[in-house]
C-alpha positions in Angstrom: 79.8 -10.2 1.9 80.2 -13.5 -0.1 77.1 -14.6 -1.9 76.0 -18.0 -3.2 76.0 -18.5 -6.9 72.2 -18.8 -7.0 71.9 -15.4 -5.2 74.3 -13.8 -7.7 72.1 -15.1 -10.5 69.2 -13.2 -9.0 71.3 -10.0 -8.6 72.3 -10.1 -12.2 68.8 -10.5 -13.4 67.5 -7.8 -11.0 70.0 -5.4 -12.6 68.0 -5.9 -15.9 64.7 -5.2 -14.2 63.7 -8.9 -14.1 61.5 -10.0 -11.2 59.6 -13.0 -12.4 60.7 -16.6 -12.8 58.7 -19.6 -14.1 59.5 -23.3 -13.7 59.1 -26.5 -11.7 62.0 -26.1 -9.3 65.0 -28.2 -10.3 66.9 -29.8 -7.4 69.7 -27.4 -8.3 67.4 -24.4 -8.2 65.3 -24.9 -5.1 67.5 -22.4 -3.2 67.2 -19.9 -6.0 63.3 -20.2 -6.0 63.2 -19.8 -2.3 65.4 -16.8 -2.2 63.6 -15.2 -5.2 60.3 -15.4 -3.3 62.0 -13.8 -0.3 63.3 -11.0 -2.5 59.8 -10.2 -3.8 60.0 -11.9 -7.1 56.9 -13.5 -8.8 57.7 -17.2 -8.6 55.3 -19.2 -10.7 55.3 -23.0 -10.8 53.1 -24.3 -13.7 52.3 -27.9 -14.5 54.6 -28.4 -17.5 58.0 -26.9 -18.4 56.8 -26.0 -21.9 54.1 -23.8 -20.2 56.8 -22.2 -18.1 58.7 -21.2 -21.2 55.5 -19.9 -22.9 54.6 -17.9 -19.8 58.1 -16.4 -19.7 57.8 -15.4 -23.3 54.5 -13.7 -22.6 56.2 -11.7 -19.7 58.9 -10.6 -22.2 56.3 -9.4 -24.6 54.4 -7.5 -22.0 57.5 -5.9 -20.4 59.9 -5.3 -23.2 62.6 -7.0 -21.1 64.2 -10.4 -21.1 62.4 -13.1 -19.1 63.6 -16.2 -17.2 62.4 -19.8 -16.7 64.0 -22.9 -15.3 63.9 -26.5 -16.3 65.1 -29.5 -14.3 67.9 -31.6 -15.7 67.0 -34.2 -18.4 63.2 -34.5 -18.6 62.5 -31.0 -17.6 64.6 -29.4 -20.3 63.2 -32.0 -22.8 59.8 -30.7 -21.9 61.0 -27.1 -22.4 62.0 -27.7 -26.0 58.8 -26.5 -27.6 59.1 -23.2 -25.8 62.7 -22.8 -26.8 61.7 -23.3 -30.5 58.9 -20.8 -30.2 61.1 -18.2 -28.5 63.6 -18.4 -31.3 61.0 -18.1 -34.1 59.0 -15.4 -32.2 62.2 -13.4 -31.5 61.6 -13.5 -27.8 64.6 -12.8 -25.4 64.0 -15.7 -22.9 66.8 -17.0 -20.7 66.3 -20.7 -20.2 68.2 -21.9 -17.2 68.8 -25.7 -17.1 69.9 -27.9 -14.3 72.5 -30.5 -14.8 74.4 -33.3 -13.0 77.8 -32.3 -11.5 80.5 -32.0 -14.1 82.5 -35.0 -12.7 79.4 -37.2 -13.4 79.1 -35.9 -16.9 82.8 -36.5 -17.8 83.0 -40.0 -16.5 82.8 -42.9 -19.0 79.6 -44.5 -17.8 76.3 -45.8 -19.0 72.9 -45.8 -17.4 73.1 -42.4 -15.7 69.8 -41.2 -14.2 68.1 -38.2 -15.8 71.2 -37.3 -17.8 71.7 -36.1 -21.4 74.2 -33.6 -22.7 71.7 -30.7 -23.0 73.7 -27.8 -24.2 74.6 -29.3 -27.6 70.9 -30.2 -28.1 69.8 -26.6 -27.7 72.6 -24.9 -29.5 70.8 -24.9 -32.9 67.7 -23.3 -31.4 69.2 -20.5 -29.3 71.4 -17.4 -29.9 73.8 -18.6 -27.2 74.3 -21.8 -25.2 76.7 -22.2 -22.3 77.4 -24.5 -19.4 79.0 -23.0 -16.3 82.3 -24.7 -15.5 83.4 -22.6 -12.6 81.5 -20.4 -10.1 83.4 -17.3 -11.0 82.1 -17.5 -14.6 78.6 -16.6 -13.4 78.8 -12.9 -14.1 80.4 -13.2 -17.5 78.1 -16.0 -18.8 74.9 -14.5 -17.5 75.8 -11.1 -19.0 76.8 -12.7 -22.2 73.5 -14.5 -22.3 71.6 -11.3 -21.8 73.8 -9.5 -24.3 73.1 -12.1 -26.9 69.4 -12.3 -26.1 68.8 -8.5 -26.4 71.3 -7.5 -29.1 70.3 -7.4 -32.8 67.2 -9.5 -33.4 66.1 -10.7 -29.9 66.0 -14.4 -29.1 66.4 -17.1 -26.5 69.6 -18.3 -24.8 70.3 -21.4 -22.8 72.5 -21.4 -19.7 73.2 -24.6 -17.7 74.3 -24.9 -14.1 75.8 -28.2 -13.0 74.9 -29.1 -9.4 78.4 -28.7 -8.0 78.6 -25.0 -9.1 75.4 -23.4 -8.0 76.0 -23.8 -4.3 79.5 -22.3 -4.3 80.3 -18.9 -2.9 81.5 -15.7 -4.7 83.0 -12.5 -3.5 81.7 -10.0 -6.0 80.9 -6.3 -6.3 77.3 -5.0 -6.9 75.8 -6.1 -10.2 76.4 -3.8 -13.1 73.6 -1.9 -14.8 72.8 -2.9 -18.4 74.5 0.1 -20.0 77.8 -0.9 -18.4 78.1 -4.2 -20.3 75.9 -4.1 -23.4 74.6 -1.7 -26.0 71.4 0.0 -24.8 69.1 2.4 -26.7 71.1 2.6 -29.9 69.8 5.4 -32.1 70.4 6.3 -35.8 72.9 8.9 -37.0 71.8 12.5 -37.4 72.3 12.4 -41.2 70.1 9.3 -41.6 67.4 10.8 -39.4 67.5 14.0 -41.5 67.2 12.1 -44.7 64.4 10.0 -43.4 62.5 13.1 -42.4 63.1 14.6 -45.8 61.7 11.5 -47.6 58.7 11.4 -45.4 57.9 15.1 -45.9 58.2 14.6 -49.7 55.9 11.6 -49.8 52.3 12.1 -50.9 51.0 8.7 -49.6 53.2 7.4 -46.8 52.2 4.5 -44.7 53.6 3.0 -41.4 53.9 -0.8 -41.5 54.1 -1.9 -37.8 55.1 -5.4 -36.7 55.4 -7.5 -33.6 58.5 -5.6 -32.4 56.4 -2.4 -31.8 54.4 -4.3 -29.2 57.2 -6.2 -27.5 59.4 -3.1 -27.3 56.4 -1.3 -25.6 56.9 1.5 -28.1 53.3 2.5 -28.7 53.5 6.0 -27.3 56.4 7.0 -29.5 54.9 5.3 -32.6 51.7 7.3 -32.0 53.8 10.6 -32.1 55.4 9.5 -35.3 52.1 8.4 -36.9 50.6 11.8 -36.0 53.5 13.7 -37.5 53.3 11.5 -40.7 49.5 11.8 -40.8 49.2 8.4 -42.4 47.6 5.0 -42.1 49.0 2.4 -39.9 49.1 -1.1 -41.5 49.4 -4.1 -39.1 51.4 -7.2 -40.0 50.0 -10.5 -38.7 52.2 -10.1 -35.7 51.5 -6.4 -35.1 47.9 -6.8 -34.2 48.1 -4.8 -31.0 46.4 -1.5 -31.5 48.2 1.7 -30.4 46.1 3.9 -28.2 44.8 6.9 -30.2 45.4 5.2 -33.6 42.6 2.6 -33.5 40.6 4.2 -36.3 43.4 4.3 -38.8 45.1 1.0 -38.0 44.1 -1.8 -40.4 45.3 -5.4 -40.9 47.4 -6.0 -44.0 45.5 -8.1 -46.6 42.3 -8.4 -44.5 41.1 -4.9 -44.8 40.2 -3.2 -48.1 41.4 0.1 -46.6 44.8 -1.5 -45.8 45.1 -2.9 -49.4 44.2 0.4 -51.0 46.6 2.3 -48.7 49.4 -0.2 -49.6 48.8 0.0 -53.3 48.7 3.8 -53.4 51.7 4.2 -51.0 54.8 6.0 -52.3 56.7 5.5 -49.1 56.6 2.7 -46.5 58.3 3.1 -43.1 58.5 -0.4 -41.6 59.0 -0.7 -37.9 59.4 -3.9 -35.8 58.9 -6.3 -38.6 61.1 -8.8 -40.5 59.1 -8.2 -43.7 58.3 -11.9 -43.9 55.8 -14.1 -45.7 52.7 -12.7 -44.1 53.4 -9.3 -45.8 54.7 -11.0 -48.9 58.2 -9.8 -48.2 57.0 -6.3 -49.1 57.5 -7.1 -52.8 54.7 -9.3 -54.0 50.9 -9.3 -54.2 49.5 -6.0 -52.9 53.0 -4.4 -53.2 53.5 -5.0 -56.9 51.5 -2.1 -58.1 53.3 1.2 -57.7 56.5 -0.6 -56.6 58.6 1.6 -58.9 57.5 4.8 -57.2 57.7 3.5 -53.6 60.5 4.3 -51.2 61.3 1.9 -48.3 62.6 2.9 -44.9 63.3 0.1 -42.4 64.0 0.5 -38.7 66.0 -2.6 -37.8 68.1 -3.6 -34.9 70.0 -6.3 -36.7 72.2 -4.8 -39.5 72.5 -8.2 -41.1 68.7 -8.2 -41.8 68.8 -5.1 -44.0 68.0 -5.8 -47.6 67.5 -9.6 -47.1 63.8 -9.9 -47.9 63.6 -6.8 -50.2 65.8 -3.8 -51.2 65.7 -0.9 -48.7 66.2 2.7 -49.7 67.2 4.0 -46.3 67.9 1.6 -43.4 67.8 3.1 -39.9 69.9 0.6 -37.8 69.3 0.6 -34.0 66.7 0.1 -31.3 63.3 1.3 -32.4 62.7 2.6 -28.9 65.5 5.2 -29.7 65.0 5.7 -33.4 61.2 6.3 -33.5 61.4 9.2 -31.0 64.3 10.6 -33.1 62.0 10.5 -36.2 59.0 12.0 -34.3 61.2 14.8 -33.1 62.6 15.5 -36.6 59.1 15.8 -38.0 57.5 17.6 -35.1 58.1 21.1 -36.5 56.5 20.4 -39.8 53.9 17.6 -39.6 52.4 16.4 -42.9 48.9 17.2 -44.1 46.9 14.0 -44.3 46.2 12.6 -47.8 42.7 13.3 -49.0 41.9 9.5 -49.0 42.6 9.0 -45.3 39.2 10.0 -44.0 37.5 7.8 -46.6 39.7 4.8 -45.7 38.9 5.3 -42.0 35.1 5.4 -42.8 35.4 2.4 -45.1 37.1 0.3 -42.5 34.7 1.2 -39.8 31.8 0.3 -42.1 33.6 -3.0 -42.8 33.7 -3.9 -39.1 30.0 -2.9 -38.6 28.9 -4.9 -41.6 30.8 -8.0 -40.4 29.1 -7.7 -37.0 25.7 -7.4 -38.8 26.2 -10.1 -41.4 28.0 -12.8 -39.3 25.6 -15.8 -39.6 23.2 -16.0 -36.6 20.4 -18.1 -35.3 22.4 -21.3 -35.5 22.8 -23.9 -32.8 25.6 -24.9 -32.5 26.9 -21.3 -33.0 28.6 -20.2 -36.2 32.2 -19.4 -35.4 32.0 -16.0 -36.9 29.1 -15.1 -34.6 31.1 -16.4 -31.7 33.9 -14.0 -32.4 31.6 -11.1 -32.9 29.6 -11.7 -29.7 32.6 -12.4 -27.5 34.8 -9.6 -28.7 32.1 -6.9 -28.7 32.1 -7.2 -24.8 35.8 -7.4 -24.6 36.9 -5.0 -21.8 38.3 -1.8 -23.2 41.5 -2.1 -21.0 41.8 -5.8 -21.5 44.6 -8.1 -22.8 43.6 -10.3 -25.7 45.2 -13.7 -26.3 44.6 -15.8 -29.4 45.1 -19.5 -30.1 43.9 -22.2 -32.5 43.8 -22.7 -36.2 40.4 -21.9 -37.7 39.4 -20.0 -34.5 42.3 -17.6 -35.1 41.5 -17.2 -38.7 37.9 -16.2 -37.8 39.3 -13.7 -35.3 41.5 -11.9 -37.9 38.3 -11.0 -39.8 35.5 -10.8 -37.3 36.9 -9.4 -34.1 35.1 -6.2 -32.9 37.7 -5.4 -30.3 40.8 -3.2 -30.8 43.0 -4.2 -27.8 46.2 -2.4 -27.0 47.8 -5.8 -26.1 47.4 -8.8 -28.3 49.4 -12.0 -27.8 49.5 -15.0 -30.1 52.1 -17.3 -31.6 52.0 -15.6 -35.0 55.4 -16.6 -36.5 55.7 -20.3 -35.5 52.0 -21.0 -35.3 52.5 -23.3 -32.3 49.2 -24.4 -31.0 48.6 -24.6 -27.2 50.4 -21.4 -26.4 47.3 -19.5 -25.7 46.6 -20.5 -22.1 50.2 -20.2 -20.9 50.5 -16.8 -22.8 47.4 -15.6 -21.0 48.8 -16.6 -17.6 52.2 -15.1 -18.3 50.6 -11.8 -19.5 48.4 -11.5 -16.5 51.4 -12.2 -14.2 53.4 -9.5 -15.9 50.4 -7.1 -15.5 50.1 -7.9 -11.8 46.6 -9.3 -12.4 45.1 -5.9 -12.7 43.6 -5.9 -16.2 41.1 -8.4 -17.5 42.4 -11.0 -19.9 40.4 -12.8 -22.6 41.7 -15.9 -24.4 39.7 -16.8 -27.5 40.8 -20.3 -28.6 39.8 -23.5 -30.2 39.1 -26.6 -28.2 42.0 -28.8 -29.5 44.5 -26.0 -28.8 43.0 -25.3 -25.4 43.6 -28.9 -24.3 47.4 -28.8 -24.9 48.0 -27.2 -21.6 44.6 -27.3 -19.9 46.3 -28.1 -16.6 47.4 -24.4 -16.4 43.8 -23.5 -15.6 44.7 -24.7 -12.1 47.8 -22.3 -12.2 45.5 -19.4 -13.2 42.9 -20.3 -10.6 45.5 -20.7 -7.9 46.9 -17.2 -8.6 43.3 -15.8 -8.9 44.0 -14.3 -12.3 41.2 -12.3 -14.1 41.2 -14.6 -17.1 38.2 -15.6 -19.2 38.8 -18.4 -21.7 36.3 -18.4 -24.5 36.6 -21.8 -26.2 35.1 -22.6 -29.6 34.2 -26.3 -29.3 33.6 -28.4 -32.4 35.3 -31.6 -31.0 37.7 -31.6 -33.9 40.9 -30.2 -35.4 38.7 -27.9 -37.5 41.4 -26.5 -39.8 42.6 -30.0 -40.5 39.1 -31.3 -41.2 39.0 -28.6 -43.9 42.2 -29.8 -45.4 40.7 -33.3 -45.6 37.6 -32.0 -47.4 39.6 -29.9 -49.8 41.9 -32.8 -50.5 39.6 -35.8 -50.8 36.2 -34.1 -51.2 33.2 -33.6 -48.8 32.1 -36.8 -47.1 35.4 -38.5 -47.3 36.8 -40.3 -44.3 38.6 -37.9 -41.9 41.3 -39.7 -40.1 42.6 -38.7 -36.7 40.9 -35.3 -36.4 37.8 -35.9 -34.3 37.5 -36.5 -30.6 34.9 -37.3 -27.9 31.8 -35.2 -28.0 31.1 -35.8 -24.3 33.8 -33.4 -23.0 32.4 -30.3 -21.3 35.3 -27.9 -20.9 33.2 -25.6 -18.6 33.0 -28.6 -16.2 36.7 -29.3 -16.5 37.3 -25.6 -15.6 35.0 -25.9 -12.6 37.0 -29.0 -11.5 40.1 -26.7 -11.4 38.2 -24.2 -9.3 37.2 -21.9 -12.2 33.9 -20.3 -13.1 32.2 -22.3 -15.9 29.6 -21.3 -18.6 28.1 -23.5 -21.3 26.7 -21.8 -24.4 25.1 -23.1 -27.6 23.0 -20.0 -28.7 24.2 -16.7 -30.2 22.3 -14.5 -27.8 23.8 -16.2 -24.7 27.5 -15.6 -25.6 27.9 -12.0 -24.5 26.0 -12.4 -21.2 28.0 -15.5 -20.4 31.3 -13.6 -21.0 30.1 -10.8 -18.8 29.2 -13.2 -16.0 32.5 -14.8 -16.4 34.4 -11.6 -15.9 32.0 -10.6 -13.1 32.7 -13.8 -11.2 36.1 -12.6 -10.2 37.5 -16.0 -11.0 39.4 -17.5 -13.8 36.6 -18.7 -16.1 35.9 -21.1 -19.0 33.1 -20.3 -21.5 32.4 -23.5 -23.5 30.8 -22.4 -26.8 29.5 -25.1 -29.0 30.3 -24.1 -32.6 29.1 -25.6 -35.9 31.8 -28.0 -37.2 30.8 -27.7 -40.8 31.2 -23.9 -40.8 34.4 -24.1 -38.8 36.1 -26.4 -41.3 34.6 -25.0 -44.6 33.9 -21.3 -44.3 37.1 -19.8 -42.9 37.1 -16.2 -43.9 39.9 -14.8 -46.0 41.4 -18.2 -46.2 42.6 -17.7 -49.7 44.5 -14.6 -48.6 46.0 -16.6 -45.7 47.2 -19.3 -48.1 49.1 -16.7 -50.2 51.6 -16.6 -47.3 52.6 -20.2 -48.3 52.7 -19.7 -52.1 56.1 -21.5 -52.5 58.3 -20.0 -55.1 56.0 -17.0 -55.7 57.7 -14.6 -53.4 
């Protein structure tokens, strides 16, 4: 039977396993939203289109699939712009659907048209593909091309626009094709390349795995665990690869922030990099901790985009394809002859465990307001074992890199672009993707939290098990530190402080959330436990010491090496 264009859009996305849509319904898309709900989709209407985009990105990260959000014509898509930029830099395959005036309106020579701007050309520089539907029967080819572009090579966002005169038209079309019928799916490496990789790994004395953001977003943890076991080696996390793989928690260490990680990198004679662009946060794999022993180190890179090979550093053996296919190939090739662990591995495991325990013990305590290091220790030590961790904020995130006592299997944060305010929408999107089953903890700074604080209502409305632990210093803490380092302590700090009368726990209660106010160390963990036990979305307002938050950021010197212009 004939179907409306908006129904065909849903069919095409359903063929890709997509069942969630975010957005404030555009007049063009109200029929699509209505039908999506009838078909059993998750239909989430947040309070801002940027939040919709961030939520969709979180769904993509949690499912390993493309995700979808909608923006109304003109202002709606303008509001969506931050999320489009983030999706591009974060390599997230989000399909942004934009409403538009009818094409006859666009093509007339007129001024003063309501809610109108030529959107496609504005987004073209920030997406992998931008298209505007001209005719209804282009729907299949353009939606498929969007998905093809979003998911092929380095993933990224696409923009597809529907003029109002098109989306209500009818089509007579066959059933939607499965993905493997119109795009490359599960590309593996050649047998010769896999055999050579296995040979190099077996010959190595000190191999390491360098795992990035792509391992998490591809949902490839189980196969990476098989490979790591066969290699019997440390797992070094990039700044984006901070999700811990189940069963590898004790030998997974953050690059640059763990002495065990630094020693393993320095001694390594082979690095197998998976799901990472080898960017600035790992010094392109050729500077700082990598310099020593560089002449003796082989590099293997699993990379979906052939144009990325050798860009940031020379690679000895590229394995081009989908890591979801290549990692199992490597694990199978090594299964018959797993390596014997290097003698240093047990010592490094013990050293890193001791590091975490010492951090928990030595984080400053007994202060009121609370020291931010102690906030992180106390909050993360009661993080639920099966929970989803979300990070946001400047100084607050830097403290989390060092002091977190949790090793979550799912960690979300805006690690490439560093866009503040993504935390709360990410947390909502992650929980929606999870079906609201697992507890979610957002640890964020106050300024970042207030970007999209209205989404507390969205979380409360959906009854999501989300606890927001907010470090409150009533300032842009990281920027205060910049003022102090630039002009000296006691100098005037312009534009970085705000009202000290704001109680974020009370704001949360106003949205129907559970609220907790904390200003002593010993009260943090009990407050977090009560918040989870409440069964509601919750806000835990923790007053933190502004001086410590701006002056004592741990490992800040290491963080600044990411920005050492000209040194890499």
